[in-house]
Each structure stands twice: as C-alpha cells, then as structure tokens.
DRENDO-1510 file (C-alpha; in Angstrom, 1 decimal, always signed):
<recs>
REC; n; res; u; v; w
REC; 1; GLU; -8.5; +25.9; -27.0 .
REC; 2; ILE; -5.3; +28.1; -26.4 .
REC; 3; ILE; -5.7; +31.9; -26.5 .
REC; 4; PRO; -4.0; +35.1; -25.3 .
REC; 5; LEU; -4.5; +36.1; -21.4 .
REC; 6; ASN; -5.8; +39.5; -22.9 .
REC; 7; GLU; -9.0; +37.7; -24.4 .
REC; 8; LEU; -10.2; +36.4; -20.9 .
REC; 9; ARG; -13.1; +38.4; -19.3 .
REC; 10; PRO; -13.5; +39.1; -15.6 .
REC; 11; GLY; -14.3; +35.8; -13.6 .
REC; 12; SER; -12.9; +33.6; -16.4 .
REC; 13; ARG; -10.3; +30.8; -15.2 .
REC; 14; ALA; -7.8; +29.1; -17.4 .
REC; 15; ALA; -4.7; +27.2; -17.2 .
REC; 16; ILE; -1.1; +29.0; -18.3 .
REC; 17; ASP; +0.0; +27.0; -21.4 .
REC; 18; THR; +3.0; +29.1; -22.4 .
REC; 19; ILE; +4.6; +32.6; -22.0 .
REC; 20; ASP; +6.3; +34.2; -25.0 .
REC; 21; GLY; +8.4; +37.0; -25.1 .
REC; 22; GLN; +11.9; +38.1; -24.5 .
REC; 23; PRO; +14.1; +35.5; -22.2 .
REC; 24; GLU; +14.4; +38.1; -19.5 .
REC; 25; GLU; +10.7; +39.0; -19.7 .
REC; 26; VAL; +9.5; +35.3; -19.6 .
REC; 27; GLN; +11.8; +34.7; -16.5 .
REC; 28; ARG; +10.4; +37.6; -14.7 .
REC; 29; LEU; +6.9; +36.3; -15.0 .
REC; 30; GLU; +7.9; +32.7; -14.0 .
REC; 31; GLU; +9.9; +34.2; -11.0 .
REC; 32; LEU; +6.8; +36.0; -9.9 .
REC; 33; GLY; +4.9; +32.8; -9.8 .
REC; 34; LEU; +3.1; +32.7; -13.6 .
REC; 35; ARG; +4.3; +29.3; -14.6 .
REC; 36; GLN; +3.1; +26.7; -17.2 .
REC; 37; GLY; +0.2; +24.7; -16.0 .
REC; 38; SER; -0.8; +27.3; -13.1 .
REC; 39; GLU; -4.5; +28.2; -12.8 .
REC; 40; ILE; -5.2; +31.9; -13.3 .
REC; 41; GLU; -8.2; +33.9; -12.9 .
REC; 42; VAL; -8.9; +37.3; -14.4 .
REC; 43; LEU; -10.1; +39.9; -12.1 .
REC; 44; GLN; -9.9; +42.9; -14.0 .
REC; 45; HIS; -9.7; +43.0; -17.9 .
REC; 46; GLY; -7.8; +45.8; -19.9 .
REC; 47; CYS; -4.6; +47.5; -18.7 .
REC; 48; PRO; -3.7; +47.1; -16.5 .
REC; 49; CYS; -4.9; +43.5; -16.2 .
REC; 50; ILE; -5.4; +42.0; -12.8 .
REC; 51; VAL; -5.2; +38.4; -12.2 .
REC; 52; ARG; -5.0; +35.7; -9.3 .
REC; 53; CYS; -2.7; +33.0; -9.6 .
REC; 54; ARG; -1.8; +30.7; -6.5 .
REC; 55; GLY; -3.9; +33.1; -4.3 .
REC; 56; VAL; -1.7; +36.1; -5.0 .
REC; 57; LYS; -2.9; +39.2; -7.2 .
REC; 58; TYR; -0.9; +40.1; -10.1 .
REC; 59; CYS; -0.9; +43.8; -12.0 .
REC; 60; LEU; +0.1; +43.1; -15.4 .
REC; 61; ARG; +0.6; +46.1; -18.0 .
REC; 62; GLY; +1.5; +46.2; -21.5 .
REC; 63; ASN; +2.5; +43.4; -23.4 .
REC; 64; ASP; +2.4; +41.1; -20.4 .
REC; 65; CYS; -1.1; +40.1; -21.1 .
REC; 66; HIS; -0.4; +39.3; -24.7 .
REC; 67; CYS; +2.9; +37.3; -23.9 .
REC; 68; VAL; +0.7; +34.8; -21.7 .
REC; 69; TRP; -1.1; +32.0; -23.5 .
REC; 70; VAL; -3.9; +30.1; -21.5 .
REC; 71; ARG; -5.6; +27.0; -22.5 .
REC; 72; VAL; -9.4; +27.4; -21.8 .
REC; 73; ASP; -11.6; +24.2; -21.2 .
REC; 74; ASN; -14.8; +25.0; -23.1 .
REC; 75; ASN; -16.5; +21.7; -21.8 .
</recs>
C-alpha cells in the first residue's frame, strides 16, 4: 500500500516510494537524504513532522509530508 507520509503515526516505519512536487522541492529533499527506497520512521506526527531516515532526524514542515509517498508493508 502506498500512502502519504503524513498518514503514518509515531513509531511507524515504511519505505519511501516517491517524492512529488516541484523539481527544486524534490531535489532539496533528495539532497537531504530522503530518497526512493530509504526506510523512514515517524517520530512525531503533525506539523512539524519529525522522522528518522538513515540514522538522521529530519523536521518536515508544510507540504513536505504531503510530497513524500511511502510504501507500507501490511504483513
């Protein structure tokens, strides 16, 4: 199942599937380390959304959480 990052609750983990948005926004998130296939864990839900990816914590505000789509394993 593929859902926007903002639908995950604290403690949830998923893999980044795609990042939508303006090219400069996508590039900025990818340069930070948020890339397709990376595992991401939600630490704090809402705005700001705090996530951990590759051992680094990120604070995402505004539309950033809506731009990141993740693949959730429902098994």
